[in-house]
N, C-alpha and C positions, 0 to 999 in steps of 0.2 A: 627763328633767327636768334641771332647769339646777343647778350646781353652784357650790355660794359659798363660799369659802374663802380669808378675808381678811384676816386680821390684821392689828391695828393697826400695829404696827414696818412689818408692808408697806406700807401708806398714806404713810407717813412718808419710806419706802426711792423711793416714788413720785415724791413733791413734791421729795427732796434730788436724786435721778436728773435730774431734769426742771431742776433749775438746774447740776448739771454739766456735761452734754454739750455745753451750747453751747461750753464753755473747750476740749473733747477735741478733741484731733486726729483719732483712730482711735477704732474702736468694736470691739471686740471681743468678739462675740456667743454665749456657749459654750449648745448644742445637744446633746440627748443624740442618740447616731446612730443608736440604734432608733427614732426618734420626729423627725425633722428639721424636721415640720411643726405636731405638736405642742406640742411645746415651743418653739416661733418665739412669744414674745409679742410680740403687737400693740401693746401699750404702749413698747415698745422701738423698734418700728418705725416709731411715732408720734413720737416724742421723737427719733429719732434722725437725719431729715431728710433731706439729702443728704450725710453724713457717710462718708465711706469706712468698709468694715465689710471684718473678716476672720471667718468664720463656723469655728468649730470645733466638729467632731462630735466630741464626748468619748465615751466607753466605746466605740468603733469594735470594739475586741476583741471585744464581748460582740453585736456587730452581724453584718448577713449581708454576706459582703464585696463581693459582686457591688452587693448594693443599694447600699450605701454611695460606689460608686464612682457608680453611675449618679446619686447624691444633689449629690456634688461638683460632676460637670459641670453639672448642672439648676442648681444655685445661683453658677456663678461664667457662668451665660449676662447677654446682656444687662438689665440692672435696667430698671426702669420710669423716665420722664422727670424721673422728684421725687425720684430716689435714687441715691446716690454709686455710685462703684466697687465692688465686691464678690470678696471672692477665699474660698476655704474651703480647708479642711485637716482632716484625723479624725486622733484623739488616741489613745491609749489610755488604758486603769486603770491601765498603769503609768510610771513614768519612765522621760526617756531622756535624755542629750543632744544627740540627732540632732531628739527633738520640738523642745526648744527652740531650738535653731539656727535651721529650720525656721521655728516661728514669729513669733520677730525678727527674719523675713530677711522676712516677708509683712509686718509691719506697718511696716516699713522702704519696703516698696515703693508699698505706699497713703499714706504722710505725705506730706504735703504738702511741698515741696521748700522748701528753705530753708538759710542758711549753719548751719552744727554752734553757731556759737558764741554766736545767738539763744538759743535756749534749748531744753531737752530736748522730745523728741516726748513728746506727751500723749496717755496708753491709757488708755480703760477697761472694764473686762468687767464685760459685764453676762448675765443669763441666769432663767430660770425656777428656783425652788429645787431642789437636790438635782442637779443635771446637771452638774456637774464643775469649776465656777468655780475652789473654792479650791484644791483639785488642781493645775487646770491654774497658777494664782497661784504655788504651790508649787513645782512645775516650773521654771516662769519665774524664779524669784526664787533655784532653787538651794538652798533652804533653808524649813521650817516658818516660813511667816509668817501663812498662812490658818486656820483651824481646818476638818478634814476628817471631815465624817459622813455619814453613810448613813441619814439621815432629814432630810426637809425643813427649813429653817428655821435653818440651823446659823449662818451667819453673819446679826450682827443690827446690825452696824454700817462704814461704811466707811474705810477705811484706804489708804496709798496705799504702793507701795514703788517706790524706785530701781534700775533694770536698767541695767548696763553702763555708768552713767553719762550717755548719750542717750538713754533713754526713760522715763518716771514711770507706774507703771500706778497705776490706780485700781481700788481693789474693791468693791463694791456689795453688801448683800443680795438674794436672789432675789427676784424679784418677779412675780405674776400677774396678770392681770387682776380686776375686781373678782366677774365672772360669768362661768364656762364654758359658755356656750350649746352647743354641739359637744358631746353625748352622747359621741360614741365616739371624739373628741377625748380628753377630759377619763377616759374610761375606761384611755386609755392611758397617759397622764402618770401617773393612779395606778398601773397597774401599770407603770409605770420607776420609782416613787419619788417622784415629783414633787412627788404630794399626800401629805399625812399620810394612815394608815391608817383613819383616824376619818373623815376626809372622805365617802369612798365604803365600802358596807361590801364586807365582803373576798366572800362570794359572788357579790356583783354582780361586782367587779373576777375571782374567778375564773371566771363563767360568761361573761363577755369571754372573758378568756385562753383558755379549755377551747377556745370556739367557732373563735376566731380559729386558733389552734394544729390544732386539726383539718381547717380548712381549708386551712393555709397548710404547714405544717410536721408532717403526721401523720407523718411515719418519725423523727422528732427525739424523739415523744410515744411510738412506741412501743417505739423501743429504752429509753427513759431509764424508763419504769415497766413494761416487760418482756411487752406486750401481745402475745399474739398474733393479734389481729385487732383493726380499727380499730372504736371504742365509736359506737352509732349518734348520738351527741350531745353534747353538752358535760356534763349531767347526768349521762350515762353514764359519763363519763370522769371527772369527779372523784369519781362513786360507786366506781368502780373504784380510784384512786390514793388512797382512801381504805380499800378493803379492802386493799390492799398495803401502806401505813401505819400499818394498827393505829389511825385515827380511828375509833372504835368509841364511841356512846353505851350508855345504858345502855337494854335491851332487844334487844341487837344491831343498833343501827341506825347507819348510817353516820352520820359526823359530816360533813354535806358543806363546812361551813366551815372546819375544820381542813385537811381535804384540800382547797379552795382558799386553803389559804397555805401549806402545801405546794409547790403549783402556782406560785404568787406567788411565793416564795423563788428556787425555781428557775430562774425567768424572770430574776429578777434576779440573781441570781448567775454567770450562764453554764451552769449546770449541764447546763441543756437542750439547749445549743447556742447558736451563735449565730443569732440571732434578729433581725429588723427589723420593726416593729410597721406600715410604711407606705412606698408606693415614690410617687419623683416624677411 
């Protein structure tokens, strides 16, 4: 069933973005390194047109390193004729001067050539909610100028920041598209925290996570929850997690909802290990 979560401020942000992008020189699209395809907003692709784009895979310290390297190669492959040049870089949840230098270097490489005295290079940062836009802006600014949170839709208004004198950076609220038709992609977004926990039931997301992890990262699951053998399926895994985490309801019944909460939390925080939800 398609997921719909498109609050009013998001619709307004899309309209503002449509007006702002034509005046920009470079687009920085921030995606979640754990799900670069699911966190790529088709609305942004549509509005971007042939503008040069730097794709930043944020939270790469939470993603599978080999898969992230494959995504970087894939993203920099020849774009479609209707698209402009694309470069890609992976950043972590931690701050660092080297990351700032590398991002600004790539922005300048993408920016159209012009005499420096004409005007500053205009750059806009876009992406889905809770993907790491504000963290990146704070990193580039060298100070806290954007509010950072661990839930979607923290940023609700646009702002501009001047960087090093020759770059003006614009931030916008994270936007989704009105209807998420791809249920698997919606589940990945929900698991990564780009959708509010009220948009998709915790048990549904937990079952998706359990099935995926048993298929792709069973060793991490066994190690984290101290299991001696691989559970038969996602339901069995959630029951084992619930038993080991004390998620017990009246009548000695395992609370699968709470068990799913534990599993989702362990994934989002990286406690489970470095995990990627999709490959290029």
